[in-house]
C-alpha positions in Angstrom: 5.4 34.5 6.5 6.1 34.1 2.8 4.3 31.3 1.3 7.9 30.2 -0.1 9.2 29.5 3.1 6.2 27.4 4.7 7.2 23.8 4.6 4.6 21.4 3.7 5.2 17.9 5.1 5.0 14.3 2.7 2.4 12.0 3.7 3.4 9.0 4.5 0.7 7.1 3.1 1.2 6.0 -1.1 0.2 3.4 -3.0 2.2 0.4 -4.2 1.9 -2.2 -6.8 2.3 -5.5 -4.8 2.3 -9.1 -6.7 0.5 -12.0 -5.0 3.3 -14.8 -4.0 1.6 -17.7 -4.6 0.0 -16.5 -8.4 2.0 -13.7 -9.0 -1.0 -11.4 -9.6 0.0 -7.9 -9.3 -2.8 -5.9 -8.2 -2.4 -2.0 -6.5 -2.7 -1.1 -2.7 -3.1 1.7 -0.1 -0.6 1.4 2.8 -3.2 2.9 5.1 -6.2 0.1 4.2 -8.2 -0.4 6.7 -9.9 -3.4 5.6 -7.7 -6.8 4.7 -7.2 -7.2 1.1 -7.0 -10.3 -0.7 -6.2 -11.7 -4.1 -9.2 -11.9 -6.3 -7.6 -14.9 -8.4 -6.6 -17.3 -5.5 -7.9 -15.9 -2.5 -4.4 -15.1 -0.9 -4.1 -11.9 1.6 -2.2 -9.5 0.4 -2.7 -7.0 3.1 -3.5 -7.4 6.5 -4.9 -4.3 8.2 -2.9 -3.2 12.0 -4.9 0.1 13.0 -2.3 2.4 11.0 0.0 1.5 8.4 -1.2 -2.1 7.0 1.0 -4.9 6.8 1.6 -5.8 3.7 2.5 -9.5 3.0 2.7 -9.9 -0.8 6.3 -8.7 -2.9 6.3 -4.9 -3.3 7.2 -4.3 -7.1 7.1 -0.6 -6.3 5.7 2.8 -5.0 3.6 5.0 -6.5 3.6 8.8 -6.4 
């Protein structure tokens, strides 16, 4: 099989810029994080791990590739 015919799947995980709901602080998070992440300024939860893809509680501004 030639190399240009091999399909390479794209990863489901990515980094995302997330804005805190209460203080509007921006933080870059990984979507498959294994630890809960809190906002550094107001200690509000931004991300909760669920065993797979994490649940993001803040506003997602953009996804980074």
